[in-house]
VOPAGU-2260 file (C-alpha; in pm, 1 decimal, decimal comma):
REM VOPAGU-2260
SITE   aa  ch    i         X         Y         Z
SITE  MET   A    0   -8345,0  -14325,6    2711,4
SITE  GLY   A    1   -8392,8  -14646,0    2909,2
SITE  LYS   A    2   -8703,5  -14753,2    3088,3
SITE  LEU   A    3   -8760,4  -14767,8    3461,2
SITE  ILE   A    4   -8988,6  -14994,2    3660,9
SITE  HIS   A    5   -9186,5  -14827,0    3939,4
SITE  GLY   A    6   -9504,0  -14868,7    4137,4
SITE  LEU   A    7   -9700,0  -15178,8    4231,2
SITE  ASP   A    8  -10065,0  -15278,3    4219,5
SITE  MET   A    9  -10313,4  -15551,5    4134,7
SITE  PHE   A   10  -10220,8  -15823,9    4385,9
SITE  HIS   A   11  -10410,3  -16139,9    4291,8
SITE  ILE   A   12  -10410,6  -16475,6    4468,9
SITE  ALA   A   13  -10532,7  -16804,1    4320,6
SITE  GLU   A   14  -10541,7  -17141,8    4490,7
SITE  LEU   A   15  -10339,8  -17413,3    4316,8
SITE  THR   A   16  -10578,3  -17709,6    4333,9
SITE  ALA   A   17  -10365,0  -17966,6    4148,7
SITE  ASP   A   18  -10005,9  -17992,5    4028,3
SITE  THR   A   19   -9915,5  -18317,5    3854,2
SITE  ILE   A   20   -9691,2  -18412,5    3564,8
SITE  ALA   A   21  -10002,7  -18407,6    3343,0
SITE  ALA   A   22  -10150,6  -18069,7    3441,8
SITE  ALA   A   23  -10169,7  -17777,9    3682,6
SITE  THR   A   24  -10507,9  -17633,7    3780,1
SITE  TYR   A   25  -10595,4  -17316,0    3966,5
SITE  GLU   A   26  -10908,0  -17152,8    4100,8
SITE  THR   A   27  -11007,3  -16816,9    3953,6
SITE  PRO   A   28  -10774,3  -16544,8    4087,6
SITE  GLU   A   29  -10907,4  -16314,1    4360,4
SITE  LYS   A   30  -10796,7  -15950,8    4381,5
SITE  LEU   A   31  -10630,9  -15835,4    4702,7
SITE  ASP   A   32  -10665,9  -15458,1    4731,8
SITE  GLY   A   33  -10402,4  -15236,4    4886,4
SITE  ALA   A   34  -10070,2  -15351,6    4735,9
SITE  VAL   A   35   -9787,9  -15180,7    4927,6
SITE  ASN   A   36   -9473,8  -15383,8    4858,8
SITE  VAL   A   37   -9354,0  -15717,4    4724,6
SITE  LYS   A   38   -9007,6  -15870,7    4734,4
SITE  VAL   A   39   -8921,3  -16182,9    4533,8
SITE  ASP   A   40   -8585,9  -16332,5    4635,0
SITE  PRO   A   41   -8487,5  -16648,7    4443,4
SITE  LYS   A   42   -8179,1  -16815,7    4588,0
SITE  THR   A   43   -7912,3  -16993,3    4384,3
SITE  ASP   A   44   -7692,8  -17267,3    4526,6
SITE  SER   A   45   -7355,6  -17267,7    4351,3
SITE  GLU   A   46   -7083,9  -17530,7    4356,8
SITE  THR   A   47   -6744,4  -17461,5    4203,7
SITE  HIS   A   48   -6561,8  -17762,0    4059,3
SITE  TYR   A   49   -6184,3  -17727,2    4044,5
SITE  ALA   A   50   -5958,1  -17890,7    3785,9
SITE  ASP   A   51   -5636,0  -17803,8    3604,1
SITE  ASN   A   52   -5523,2  -17595,6    3903,6
SITE  GLY   A   53   -5821,5  -17359,1    3901,0
SITE  ALA   A   54   -6194,5  -17309,9    3886,5
SITE  TYR   A   55   -6311,0  -17538,3    3605,1
SITE  GLU   A   56   -6689,5  -17521,3    3617,4
SITE  VAL   A   57   -6958,3  -17359,2    3831,4
SITE  LEU   A   58   -7274,9  -17562,3    3879,8
SITE  ASN   A   59   -7587,9  -17371,3    3981,4
SITE  SER   A   60   -7913,7  -17504,4    4115,8
SITE  MET   A   61   -8223,6  -17324,1    4231,7
SITE  GLY   A   62   -8271,4  -17293,6    4605,3
SITE  ASP   A   63   -8555,1  -17135,7    4799,6
SITE  ILE   A   64   -8769,8  -16863,3    4645,8
SITE  ASP   A   65   -8863,1  -16631,7    4931,8
SITE  VAL   A   66   -9148,2  -16387,0    4879,2
SITE  GLU   A   67   -9263,0  -16109,4    5110,2
SITE  LEU   A   68   -9593,7  -15938,5    5037,7
SITE  GLU   A   69   -9713,4  -15625,7    5215,2
SITE  ALA   A   70  -10072,8  -15510,6    5178,6
SITE  THR   A   71  -10292,4  -15263,1    5360,9
SITE  ASP   A   72  -10483,7  -15560,2    5506,1
SITE  LEU   A   73  -10538,2  -15933,7    5467,2
SITE  PRO   A   74  -10913,7  -15968,3    5528,3
SITE  LEU   A   75  -11021,2  -16241,0    5769,7
SITE  GLU   A   76  -11203,3  -16431,6    5493,4
SITE  LEU   A   77  -10879,7  -16446,3    5293,0
SITE  GLN   A   78  -10682,5  -16554,3    5601,6
SITE  LYS   A   79  -10936,4  -16832,0    5656,3
SITE  LYS   A   80  -10882,9  -16953,4    5300,8
SITE  LEU   A   81  -10502,5  -16916,2    5299,8
SITE  PHE   A   82  -10438,2  -17088,7    5631,3
SITE  GLY   A   83  -10733,2  -17328,0    5661,8
SITE  HIS   A   84  -10874,4  -17163,0    5975,2
SITE  THR   A   85  -11210,6  -17278,5    6107,3
SITE  GLU   A   86  -11504,0  -17060,5    6204,6
SITE  GLU   A   87  -11758,9  -17109,4    6482,3
SITE  ASN   A   88  -12043,0  -16863,8    6546,8
SITE  GLY   A   89  -11862,7  -16599,4    6341,3
SITE  VAL   A   90  -11532,3  -16635,6    6530,8
SITE  GLN   A   91  -11228,2  -16747,4    6332,5
SITE  PHE   A   92  -10991,4  -16993,4    6503,1
SITE  ALA   A   93  -10635,9  -17092,3    6414,7
SITE  SER   A   94  -10520,3  -17434,3    6531,8
SITE  ILE   A   95  -10229,2  -17674,0    6504,4
SITE  ASP   A   96  -10435,5  -17876,4    6256,7
SITE  ASP   A   97  -10465,4  -17593,0    6001,1
SITE  VAL   A   98  -10319,4  -17664,8    5657,8
SITE  ALA   A   99  -10216,4  -17371,4    5438,8
SITE  ILE   A  100  -10310,4  -17383,8    5070,7
SITE  GLU   A  101  -10070,3  -17377,5    4777,5
SITE  LEU   A  102  -10124,2  -17063,5    4573,3
SITE  ALA   A  103  -10017,0  -16842,9    4285,9
SITE  LEU   A  104   -9947,0  -16472,3    4332,1
SITE  GLY   A  105   -9996,4  -16215,7    4056,2
SITE  PHE   A  106   -9912,6  -15844,3    4044,5
SITE  ARG   A  107   -9795,1  -15571,0    3810,3
SITE  ALA   A  108   -9555,4  -15274,6    3808,9
SITE  LYS   A  109   -9553,7  -14963,0    3589,4
SITE  ILE   A  110   -9299,8  -14906,4    3312,0
SITE  SER   A  111   -9178,1  -14546,7    3273,8
SITE  THR   A  112   -9213,7  -14562,9    2894,0
SITE  GLY   A  113   -9581,3  -14664,1    2928,3
SITE  GLY   A  114   -9768,3  -14978,3    3015,2
SITE  TYR   A  115   -9697,1  -15241,1    3278,3
SITE  ARG   A  116   -9480,8  -15541,8    3356,7
SITE  TYR   A  117   -9697,9  -15833,5    3471,6
SITE  TYR   A  118   -9601,6  -16126,1    3696,0
SITE  TRP   A  119   -9736,5  -16459,9    3813,4
SITE  LEU   A  120   -9546,9  -16659,5    4078,2
SITE  LEU   A  121   -9682,9  -17005,7    4017,9
SITE  LYS   A  122   -9660,5  -17224,0    4330,7
SITE  GLY   A  123   -9610,4  -17107,9    4685,6
SITE  LYS   A  124   -9715,4  -17169,6    5040,6
SITE  PRO   A  125   -9780,2  -16893,9    5296,1
SITE  GLU   A  126   -9617,6  -16887,2    5637,3
SITE  LEU   A  127   -9829,0  -16797,0    5938,6
SITE  LEU   A  128   -9920,8  -16430,7    5951,6
SITE  PRO   A  129   -9764,2  -16227,4    6233,7
SITE  THR   A  130   -9988,9  -15985,2    6420,5
SITE  GLU   A  131   -9843,3  -15650,2    6519,9
SITE  HIS   A  132  -10028,3  -15340,0    6634,2
SITE  LYS   A  133   -9910,7  -15013,9    6789,4
SITE  THR   A  134  -10101,7  -14753,0    6985,1
SITE  ASP   A  135  -10184,7  -14424,4    6817,0
SITE  GLU   A  136   -9975,8  -14135,3    6943,2
SITE  ALA   A  137   -9978,4  -13773,1    6821,8
SITE  LYS   A  138  -10046,2  -13908,2    6475,2
SITE  LYS   A  139  -10210,7  -14225,3    6351,4
SITE  ASN   A  140   -9984,9  -14529,9    6312,1
SITE  VAL   A  141  -10097,4  -14724,9    6007,8
SITE  GLN   A  142  -10035,7  -15097,7    6031,5
SITE  THR   A  143  -10006,0  -15317,8    5726,1
SITE  SER   A  144  -10016,5  -15694,3    5682,2
SITE  LYS   A  145   -9690,7  -15865,1    5588,3
SITE  LEU   A  146   -9715,8  -16215,6    5449,0
SITE  LYS   A  147   -9410,8  -16435,1    5390,9
SITE  MET   A  148   -9428,8  -16721,4    5142,7
SITE  LYS   A  149   -9200,0  -16989,0    4999,7
SITE  PHE   A  150   -9233,5  -17054,3    4627,9
SITE  MET   A  151   -9114,0  -17351,8    4425,4
SITE  PRO   A  152   -9135,3  -17477,4    4065,2
SITE  LEU   A  153   -9447,4  -17654,2    3941,6
SITE  LYS   A  154   -9423,2  -18033,0    3906,8
SITE  HIS   A  155   -9620,7  -17994,0    3584,5
SITE  ASN   A  156   -9363,0  -17799,5    3382,5
SITE  GLY   A  157   -9083,8  -17692,6    3618,7
SITE  ARG   A  158   -9176,3  -17323,7    3591,7
SITE  TRP   A  159   -9192,2  -17097,1    3895,7
SITE  LYS   A  160   -9263,2  -16755,9    3740,1
SITE  GLY   A  161   -9430,6  -16603,7    3435,7
SITE  GLN   A  162   -9363,0  -16242,3    3337,6
SITE  VAL   A  163   -9432,9  -16016,1    3041,9
SITE  GLU   A  164   -9466,2  -15647,0    2966,6
SITE  ASP   A  165   -9693,3  -15443,5    2744,8
SITE  SER   A  166   -9549,9  -15423,1    2392,6
SITE  ALA   A  167   -9640,9  -15461,9    2026,4
SITE  THR   A  168   -9636,1  -15841,0    2075,7
SITE  PHE   A  169   -9820,8  -15844,0    2411,3
SITE  THR   A  170  -10149,4  -15657,0    2427,3
SITE  GLN   A  171  -10346,1  -15886,9    2660,5
SITE  GLY   A  172  -10278,8  -15701,8    2987,2
SITE  ALA   A  173  -10653,5  -15673,0    3048,8
SITE  ASP   A  174  -10670,6  -16056,0    3056,8
SITE  TRP   A  175  -10358,0  -16120,1    3266,9
SITE  PHE   A  176  -10537,0  -16157,9    3600,7
SITE  LYS   A  177  -10839,5  -16353,7    3472,7
SITE  GLN   A  178  -10644,7  -16679,4    3513,4
SITE  VAL   A  179  -10299,5  -16789,0    3628,9
SITE  VAL   A  180  -10063,5  -16773,8    3331,8
SITE  TYR   A  181   -9844,3  -17081,7    3377,7
SITE  LYS   A  182   -9819,5  -17158,5    3004,6
SITE  GLY   A  183   -9852,9  -16945,1    2692,5
SITE  GLU   A  184  -10184,0  -17098,5    2589,7
SITE  ALA   A  185  -10348,3  -16959,8    2904,6
SITE  LEU   A  186  -10385,1  -16620,0    2734,5
SITE  PRO   A  187  -10603,8  -16545,8    2433,7
SITE  PRO   A  188  -10401,0  -16491,7    2114,8
SITE  THR   A  189  -10284,5  -16143,4    2019,8
SITE  VAL   A  190  -10516,1  -15987,1    1763,1
């Protein structure tokens, strides 16, 4: 019997503070409660080269990596951090001078045979957050926050995603969200 992936939880966001050829550094990941949905859509640009009267070679290159995150809420403090909003007398303001941070996004999904599959998307930038509300009618209308982001490879090592699942060779799931896993040495060794 094969395994199935289902469910979603444990959204984590960490600011990428530096990305150079020498190193990548992140702040400690922060948990975002209320994971509803995530969609990761990496695009591939393909070019077919023709020779000898037919398709001879297909050249692929990575295009955009679009990510859509849906959570029960994006708290105002997190919005302030993500988008660089200012605050005066307790009121948060968005302006044309705001600069969004670069970030990493972590999450996990259940595996039907037991355990989880873990992910880190390593370098992305959030788009402005739309605001949409609807009046309550006969029943309550729950509104969620939907955040769109564009991800790209790190300058440091060219990686854009890290993923692993619980197995005999990976038992560090409890440590996965303590730091951004952008290289194997970021996790403690398997005992």
